[in-house]
C-alpha positions in Angstrom: -85.1 16.6 55.0 -87.5 18.8 53.0 -90.5 20.7 54.3 -92.7 21.6 51.4 -96.1 23.1 52.4 -95.2 22.5 56.1 -95.2 18.7 55.6 -91.9 17.1 56.7 -90.5 14.7 54.2 -87.3 12.7 54.5 -85.4 12.1 51.3 -82.4 9.8 50.9 -79.8 11.4 48.8 -76.7 9.9 47.2 -73.4 11.5 48.1 -73.3 13.5 44.9 -76.8 14.8 45.4 -76.0 15.8 48.9 -72.9 17.7 47.8 -74.8 19.4 45.0 -77.5 20.6 47.4 -75.0 21.7 50.0 -73.0 23.6 47.4 -76.1 25.4 46.1 -77.3 26.2 49.6 -73.8 27.7 50.3 -74.3 30.1 47.4 -72.0 28.3 44.9 -72.8 28.5 41.2 -74.5 25.5 39.5 -71.2 24.7 37.7 -69.3 24.7 41.0 -72.0 22.6 42.6 -71.8 20.0 39.8 -68.0 19.9 40.1 -68.2 19.4 43.9 -70.9 16.7 43.5 -68.9 14.9 40.7 -65.8 14.9 42.9 -67.7 13.1 45.7 -69.5 10.6 43.4 -68.1 9.5 40.1 -71.5 8.6 38.8 -73.2 11.8 39.8 -76.0 12.8 37.3 -76.9 16.5 37.4 -80.2 16.0 35.7 -81.3 13.5 38.2 -80.2 15.8 41.1 -82.3 18.7 39.6 -85.3 16.4 39.3 -85.0 15.4 42.9 -84.7 19.0 44.1 -87.6 20.1 42.1 -89.8 17.2 43.0 -89.0 17.9 46.7 -90.0 21.5 46.2 -86.6 22.7 47.4 -85.8 24.8 44.3 -87.7 28.0 44.4 -85.7 30.1 41.9 -82.8 30.0 39.5 -81.0 33.3 39.0 -77.9 34.3 37.0 -74.6 34.7 38.9 -74.2 38.2 40.3 -70.7 39.5 41.0 -72.1 41.9 43.8 -73.0 38.9 46.0 -70.7 37.8 48.7 -70.2 34.7 50.8 -72.0 36.3 53.7 -74.9 37.3 51.6 -75.3 34.9 48.6 -78.8 36.1 47.8 -79.8 39.2 45.9 -81.0 42.3 47.9 -84.5 42.8 46.6 -84.9 46.0 48.6 -82.7 48.0 46.3 -84.5 50.3 43.8 -84.1 49.2 40.2 
């Protein structure tokens, strides 16, 4: 289920797309998410999965991996002074 612009939309995902999204939402890297998705669906297509996520307005940013992140805080701390 996606909720872009407060409109509720239901999207049917293949097993690989679901695992890809789940892995990303858990803070895994794109590479790890692709591996996880490919393990659940032999025919997983990363390009198709990206298109689905972007079309559903789920992807809001792509950032490089940061070693200072942890499992309990997978997002960057924007409050830190640069």
